[in-house]
N, C-alpha and C positions, 0 to 999 in steps of 0.2 A: 663984340669984344668979350673975351674970356675973363670971368671974374673969379675963377677958381684960385685957391691959395697958391697953386703952383704956376699960375699964369705968367708971373714975372720972373720965374726961375729959369736958368739955363736947362736944357733938356736932361742932361745927366743928373742934375740936382733934383729936378722934378720927379724923375723916375725913382731916385733913391728915397725921396719923401713918400711917394706912393707905396713903395715896397715896405718901408718902415711902418707906415700907417696900417697896411694889411697885417704885418706881423704883430703889431700891438693889439689890433682887434682880435686876432686869433688867440693871442696870449690871454687876453681878458676873458674870452669865451671859455678857454680851457681851464682857467683858474676857477670860474664859476662852476663848471662841471665837476672839478675835483672837490671843491668845497661842498657841493651838494652830496657827492658820494661819501665824503667823510661823515656828514650828518646821517646818512642812511646807515653806514657801518656802525656809528655810535649807538643809534637807536635799535636797529634790528640785530646787530652783532653783539650788543651789550658789552661794549668796550669803552674805555676812557676816550674822551674826545681827542686827546693828544696822540692816541695810538692809531687813529683813523688814517692819517697820512702814512704812517709806518706800514700799516697793513697794505695799503695801495702800492707803496714802493716795493715791498717784499714780493707781492704777487706779480708786479710788473717785471721785476728782476728774474724771478723763478720761471716765468712763462715767456720771457723775451718779448713782452708786449708793451707798447708805449703806455705810460701811466695814464694819459687821458683816455685811452681806449679801455683800460681796466675800469676807470671811473665810469665811463659810458655803460659798460656791461653791468656794473653795480646798480646804476640808476634804472636800467632796463629790467634787471632782476627784481628790483623793488616794485616794478609794475607787472610782474608775472612772467617775464621772458627769461627762460633759463639761460645761464651763461654757458659758453663752451665747456666741455667736460674737464679739460686740463685746468682751465681758469677756476672753475667751481671747486675742484679738488684743492688747489693751492689757496684759494680764498678761505675755504673751510679750515685748512691747517693753520693759516695765519691767524684767523679769528680765534681758534681754539687756544693757540699760544698766548695771545694777548688777553683773552678772557681770563685765563688762569692767572696771568700776571696781575690783572686788574683786581681779582678776588683776593690775592695774597700779597700784592705789592704795596708800595707806599701810597697809591691812589685811594686806598680804602680808608674811610673815615672811622 
């Protein structure tokens, strides 16, 4: 006898629940990756924590790369793996912009 949560569900409903479960697991993993990358950018990029996500988003948009992929490259870069040239250039530009804002903007104590 099948004791899985979807055992008593009709087939279409069981498949929908499996698909939703996969999507939620993927979203949770992506969220953790993005959060870790924000931490790396905050420490190594010397920017305000609230600017970390903005930097990831800007680089993602300017390079037409998924945000989670940008985050993965940031994490690999923190471990010594250079990011692709275009991404590295955009990342440096975004960090420079936000670092300047952090020094002169309202974040400064």
